[in-house]
N, C-alpha and C positions, 0 to 999 in steps of 0.2 A: 504493499499499500504506499503510495507516494503522495505527498501533500506539501504545499509551501508553508503551511503552518503546523506546529507540533500536534500530534495526536493527544487527545486529553484522556487521562486515566484517573479514575476515582478508586481509591482503596478504602473499603468500608470495614468498620468494626474491628480495627486493629487495637484491641483493648490494652495490649501490653506494649504498644508503640515499638514494634520490632521490624516493621515492614520496609521502611525507606532505605536502609543500607543494602537491601537485596536488589534494589532498582537503580543502583548508582550507574550501571552501564548504559542506562537509557537517558541520562542527562543530555539535554540539548535536542533530543529526538522526540521526547514525550513530556507533556505538562502533567505533572503528578500532584494530586491533591488527596489528602487523607481525611477521613471522617470517622473518628473513633466512637462517636455517639450513635447508637442504633435508633433508627426510626421504625415504628411498628405500623405496617401498612394496614393492619386491621382497625386502627384508630383513625377515623376520618381526617382529623387535623394533621396527624403525622403522615398519613397517606399523601396528602397535598404537599407537605414539606419534602417528602421523599422524592416525589416527582420533580419538584422544583430543584432539589439538590442535584439530581442525576441528569437532567435534560441536556446540559452541555457536553456530556462525556460520550466518547466513542467506545471506550473500554471500561468495564467495571470489574474490579477484583473483590469478590465477596468471600467471606469466611464461614464455612459450614452453612447452617441454617439460621444464622443470626439475623439476617434481613430477609424478608419475604419479597418475592417477585411474582405477584399474581398478574394476570392479563391486564387488569385495570391500571397497573403501574407501567408495565412494559409497553403497552400501546401508546403511552404518552411520552416515550423516549425515542424520538425519531432519529437521533444520532447514534444510538447504541448499536454496535455491530458485533461486539464480543463480550460475552459474560463469562467470567472465570469463577469457578467454584473449587472446592477442595474435595478430594476423593472423586468417585465416579457416580455418586448418587446424591441428590439434593431435593428433598421433598418440598422445599420452600420455593422452587423455581417452576413456573408453569411452562413445561417444555413444549406443549402443543402451541402455546401462544408464541414462544420463541421461534418455532418452525414457521408459523404463519407470517411472522413479522421479519423473518430473514435474520434473526439474531443467532449467531453461533455460540454454543455453550460448550466449554471445555473444562475438564477437571484436572486432577493430578493423580499420581500414584499414591498409595497409602503410606504407611509408616516406613521410612527407610531402614534397611537392615532388619526388617521384621523377622521375628522368630515364629515359624508356623505353629499355629495352635495356641498362641499367646497374645494377649491384647491389652492395651493400656486401660481400657474400660474395666476389665476384670480386676486389674490392680486397684483401681479407684473403688470398685465395688467392695473388695475385701478390706481396703483401708477404712471404708465407712462402717462395714460390719464390725471389724475389730475395734475401731475408734469408739463406736457406739456401745458395744458390749462391754468393753473395758473402761468406758467413760473417761477417755484419755484427756479430753479438753478440760474437764472438771478437775482431774488429777493434776494436770499441768498448772492450772490456776491456783490450786491449793498450795503447791510447792512454791510457786512464785510469789504468793501472798497478795493477790489482787482478786477482788470479788466482782470485777467488771463484767464477767460473763459466767460466773459460777451460780449454782443454785443453792450454795451453802454459804450463809453469811460469815461462818467461821473462817472462810478463806481469807478474809481481810487481814487476819493476824497471822496467816501462814499455818493452815490446818495440816492434818496428817491422818490419812485413812478414815475419813468421815463418812465414806460411802461404800457400798458393796457393788460388785460387778457381776456380769452374767457369763457363765461358761458356755462353750459351744460343743464340746465333745459329747457325742451321743444324742445331741439335740436334732430336731428336724429342720432341715433347710428346705423351705418351700419355694419353688420356682415357677413363676408365672411366665411360661415360655421356655422351651428347651431347644432353641436354635443354636447358632454358633457361640454366642456370648453366654447364653444359659447353660450350655454344655461345659464351657470353661469354668463357670462359677460352680457347677456341680462337681467337677473333677477336683477343684481346689477344696471344696467343702468335705468331699469324701477322703481324699488322700492327705490333705493338710491338717484337717481338724477332726476327723473321725465322725463326721455328721451323717445322718441319714437323709437321703434326697428324695423328695416328693415333688413331682412336677405336674403341671396341667396346662393345656391350651385347647382351643376348640378342635384342633386337628390332631392332637398328640395321641398316639396309641402306645401300648406297651412294646410292641414290635419296634417302633421308631425309637423309643427310649433305650431299648436294648442295643440297637444299632449305634446310637450316640455313645453309649458306654463302651462298647467294644471298639469303636473308632479311636478311643483314647486308652485302649489297653485294659479296660475294666470288664469284669464278667457280666453276663446277662443278669438282670435283676438289681444291678447296683443303683439304678435310678427307677424308682417306682412311680407309676402314673396314678394320680388321684382319680377317683370315680366321678368327681364333680369339682367345680370351682369352690363350692361351699366346703367340701372336704379339705381341699388345699388350705384354705384359710383357717379352718378349725384346728388343723393338726400342726401347722407351721409354728416354729419357735422364731425363725427368722424368715420373713417373706420377701424375696427379692424379685423385682419386676424386670423381665427381659422380653418385652413384647414389641412388635413393630407398630408404630402409630399409624392409624388409618381412621377414616370416619367411622368405621364399624367398631374399632377398638378404643376409640376416645371414651374416657370415663369407664373403662372395663373394671376398674377397681372402684366400687361404690360404697355407699353407707352400709348396705346389708353385708358386704364382704368384710368390712372393717369391724362390724358388730359381731361377726362370727369368730373373731380372733381371740386368743387367750390374752388375758390381761398382762401376762409376762412377755408377750411376743412383740416384735417390732418389725417395721416395714423399711425396706431399702429400695430406692429407685435411682438407677443410673441410666435409664432408658430414655423416656420422654415424659415431661411433666403432665401433659394432658391425658395420659393413661389413667391417672388417678383423679377422681372427682375431688378437686382441691377444697371446696367448701365443706364437703363431708369429712375429709381428712382433718381439717382444722377443728371442726366440731368434735370429732373423736378425741383429738389431742387435748382440747380445752377441758373435756370431761375426764381426762386421765383414763380412758377405757383400755388403752394398750400401753406397753412400756414406752413406745415412742416411735420416731421415724428418723431415718438418715437419708437425706436427699442431695443429689447432685444436679437435679433438673427440676424445672418449675413450669407452671402454666404460662407465665409471662417471663421472658428473659430479654435483657438483663432484669433482675428483680427490682421492681420500683422501690424507691426510697421509703414510700409509705405502706409497703407490703406488710401484711400481718405477721409474716415470718421475721421481719426485722424489728424485734422487740427485746432488747437486752434485759436480762433479769426477769423475763416473763415465763419462759418455758422451763419445766422442771420444778416449778414452785407452786405452793398452794394447791396441790393435787393434780396439777396439769402434767401431761406427759413430757418427757425429754425430747429434744430435737438436736440433730447434728446436721449442719448445712454446709454445702460446698458449691461454689459458683460455676457449675458445669465444667469441671476440670477433667472429665473422662478422656478427653483426646488431647488436652493442651500440654503435650510434652515438647520440650525445647527442640529436640531433633526433628520431630514431625512438623512443627510450626515453621521452623526456618526452611525446611525442605520444601514445604508448600509454597512459600513466597519465592523461592528459587525457581520453582516450576512456573509460577505466574510470570516472573520476569522473562523467562525463555519463551513463554507463549506470546507475550507482547512483542518480543524481538521478532519472532517468526511472523506475527501478524503484520507488522509494519514493513517487513521485507517481502510480503506476499508469499511466504513459504507455507507449506502444509503444516497444520497444527497436529500435535499429538494429544491423545486423550480426549478426543472429541465425544461429547455426549449427545449433542444435538446440532445439526447443520442444516 
């Protein structure tokens, strides 16, 4: 692509401010602007601002599903020719609209030097499970002597062993979904912590569960399939969500499911926030009906400043359940993030030279 004026590139949602050094080779050829604040296209006012923000740009570099690109936005971006994403799937982009509008969508490879059968999301899942079960944030606060985030006022003077923790060995790890990530979680629970695995999804059979176990060197029967979703929630001591988000699965974890859980059980979600009915979850936690929840994903991201989740010294007190929250770090590894921006730079270079792009998702 040749032009007398520089191509305009918008880099969206670079929360950690790491992108610009990766595009140094494009100086003088491309006008680069960064927009670290996410605009939510589902909110009418922000939808308008998003369109206004992106209208001048020929290329947009997006990060995962942080920004939505529905048809209603894309059709108002007449200059957009190349939309870059990360990985090879992005449910936030209307690919049919891109095809109709002549917008090329290109992605990247996944994690560099990835080890087959292992995933960063599983690491975060288990960090949350262990962090919650062993109440590590509370313990750290006790030792450091600050009650800014503790549920125990004694922490202000530097407490010691003021609380009890939950064990995992022999307990039931309930998995809502037994796909690639669900299977990884199951293997870790079985081999790493001696947990019993119980799984359920609308299409899961015992035969499929046995195949998943055997694919990781475990015998048949290592992963048991629950007869119903209710059984899964009733028996789980740790309930971890590993489901693909779709219109059908949105809110698949509802008030009745949470009500079926043991008071000693807790929920972990590193998949997608909308899989859980958030108002129902908040109500359950306010009532202290379960031990608590550990979340890496939320209904709205980034989490608004006035979110009910953002209440220091609220959770874990006065009978309310405990919570452990993480800002969607399931994929935010330094090697992966830097690699993705390197790919985006090379894609822009190929585009302005008129060369064939790699990792095309939609053309």
